[in-house]
C-alpha positions in Angstrom: 199.5 113.8 138.3 195.8 114.5 138.7 195.0 110.8 138.7 197.4 110.2 141.6 195.8 113.1 143.6 192.4 111.5 143.0 193.6 108.1 144.3 194.9 109.8 147.4 191.6 111.5 147.8 189.5 108.3 147.5 191.5 106.2 150.0 189.5 103.8 152.2 190.2 105.9 155.3 188.9 109.1 153.6 185.8 107.4 152.3 185.1 105.9 155.7 185.4 109.4 157.3 183.1 110.8 154.6 180.3 108.3 155.2 180.6 108.6 159.0 180.2 112.4 158.7 177.2 111.9 156.5 175.6 109.5 158.9 176.1 111.9 161.8 174.5 114.7 159.8 171.5 112.6 159.0 171.2 111.5 162.7 171.3 115.1 164.0 168.9 116.4 161.4 166.4 113.7 162.4 167.0 114.5 166.1 166.4 118.2 165.7 163.4 117.7 163.4 161.8 115.5 166.0 162.4 118.0 168.7 160.9 120.8 166.6 157.7 118.9 165.7 155.3 118.2 168.6 153.9 114.7 169.0 150.7 114.0 167.2 148.7 113.4 170.4 149.9 114.6 173.8 149.0 115.9 177.3 150.4 119.1 179.0 150.7 118.5 182.7 149.8 121.1 185.4 153.6 121.6 185.7 153.8 122.6 182.0 155.5 119.4 180.7 154.4 118.1 177.2 154.2 114.3 177.2 153.4 112.2 174.1 150.4 110.0 174.8 147.9 108.1 172.7 144.6 109.3 174.3 142.1 106.4 174.5 139.2 108.1 176.4 138.3 111.0 178.6 135.6 110.0 181.0 133.9 110.4 184.4 130.4 110.1 185.8 130.3 113.7 187.1 131.9 115.2 184.0 135.0 114.5 182.1 137.4 114.2 185.0 139.8 111.4 184.0 142.0 110.8 180.9 143.3 107.3 180.0 146.0 106.8 177.4 148.9 104.7 176.3 152.6 105.9 176.4 155.3 105.1 173.8 155.8 101.6 175.4 152.0 100.9 175.3 151.7 101.2 179.0 148.3 102.4 180.3 148.5 105.8 182.0 145.7 107.6 183.8 145.6 111.3 184.6 143.1 113.1 186.8 141.9 116.5 185.5 143.7 118.4 188.2 147.0 116.9 187.0 146.6 118.4 183.5 146.6 121.8 181.9 145.5 120.7 178.4 145.7 117.9 175.8 145.2 117.1 172.2 143.7 113.8 170.9 144.6 114.2 167.2 141.2 115.9 166.5 140.2 118.2 169.4 142.1 120.3 171.9 141.0 120.2 175.5 141.6 122.6 178.5 141.3 121.8 182.1 138.9 124.2 183.9 137.3 124.3 187.4 133.6 123.8 186.8 131.1 123.4 189.7 134.1 123.4 192.1 135.6 120.4 190.3 138.4 120.1 187.7 137.0 119.1 184.3 138.7 118.3 181.0 136.7 120.3 178.5 136.6 119.8 174.8 137.4 123.0 173.0 135.1 123.7 170.0 136.2 127.3 169.3 139.3 129.2 170.3 139.8 132.9 170.3 138.8 136.0 172.4 135.8 133.9 173.4 136.2 130.1 173.8 133.4 127.5 173.5 133.7 124.2 175.3 131.5 121.2 175.9 131.2 118.9 178.9 129.3 115.7 179.5 128.0 114.2 182.7 125.6 111.4 183.6 122.6 111.8 185.9 122.7 108.7 188.1 119.4 107.6 189.6 119.9 105.8 192.9 118.7 102.3 193.1 118.8 101.7 189.4 121.3 100.1 187.1 124.2 102.6 186.7 124.9 101.2 183.2 121.4 101.7 181.9 121.6 104.7 179.6 117.8 105.1 179.5 117.6 105.5 183.3 120.8 107.5 183.6 120.8 110.0 180.7 124.0 111.9 179.7 123.6 115.6 179.8 125.7 117.8 177.5 126.7 121.3 178.6 128.1 124.2 176.6 130.6 126.4 178.4 131.7 129.8 177.2 134.6 131.9 178.5 135.8 135.3 177.3 139.5 135.8 178.0 140.1 135.1 181.6 136.5 136.0 182.6 134.4 133.5 184.6 133.0 130.5 182.8 129.3 130.5 182.0 127.4 127.2 181.7 124.6 126.8 179.2 122.6 123.7 180.1 120.9 121.1 178.0 118.5 122.7 175.5 119.4 126.3 176.1 116.1 127.8 177.2 114.9 131.3 178.0 117.0 131.6 181.2 120.2 130.7 179.3 119.3 133.2 176.6 119.3 136.1 179.1 122.6 134.7 180.6 124.2 134.9 177.1 122.8 138.4 176.5 124.3 139.6 179.8 127.7 137.9 179.2 128.1 139.2 175.7 126.9 142.8 176.6 130.1 144.2 174.9 128.8 142.8 171.5 126.3 145.2 169.9 124.6 142.5 167.9 123.9 140.1 170.8 120.4 141.6 171.7 119.3 141.5 168.1 120.5 137.9 167.7 118.9 136.8 170.9 115.5 138.3 170.0 115.6 136.3 166.7 116.4 132.9 167.9 117.1 130.5 170.8 120.5 129.0 171.5 120.9 125.4 170.5 124.6 124.6 170.3 124.8 125.4 166.6 123.5 128.9 167.1 125.8 129.4 170.1 128.8 128.4 168.0 127.7 130.9 165.4 127.4 133.6 168.1 130.9 132.9 169.5 132.5 132.9 166.0 130.8 136.3 165.2 131.9 137.7 168.5 135.5 136.7 167.8 135.4 138.3 164.4 133.9 141.5 166.0 136.8 141.6 168.5 139.4 140.9 165.9 138.1 143.8 163.6 137.9 146.1 166.6 141.6 145.7 167.2 142.6 146.8 163.7 
């Protein structure tokens, strides 16, 4: 009796339905898993759409104003900074900000209550070879922003003028004057200051 019931259970039709059901479950699981996991590299447009994109380079002579990448079909896609809100290249996050009245794609080194970005631009000397790196040096800027406050730009080697700018900007951080009196602000020290400021703000909220 039991053997006959088992034979009825394992008919060809029942087994086919069983495997079809399993296949559908595997398909939908993979589909939902894919929708829950963001792509490894992507851009977020100014309209808020997240688009998978293999980012090849972020460039521009007056700053990082253009992004070039490849879509899933290996087609070359170019975005101007004003068309983007942010992006991720697999290593760094970038935000688009207005800097010197122009949209720039800024590499984000530190996130938190205060954010630290970098920007690069090339000084072009008229009449010379635009591809000559010696004649047309690349300048690196550090950009700091607290919350939604204005951006402050710290140029080149971060001299005395920049030190006072930083002291004024971080006036809500008790240690900033002491720090500034001890050292200048090359990028490594500026990173340390921003990290300490973020820790200070986090502890103040507790």
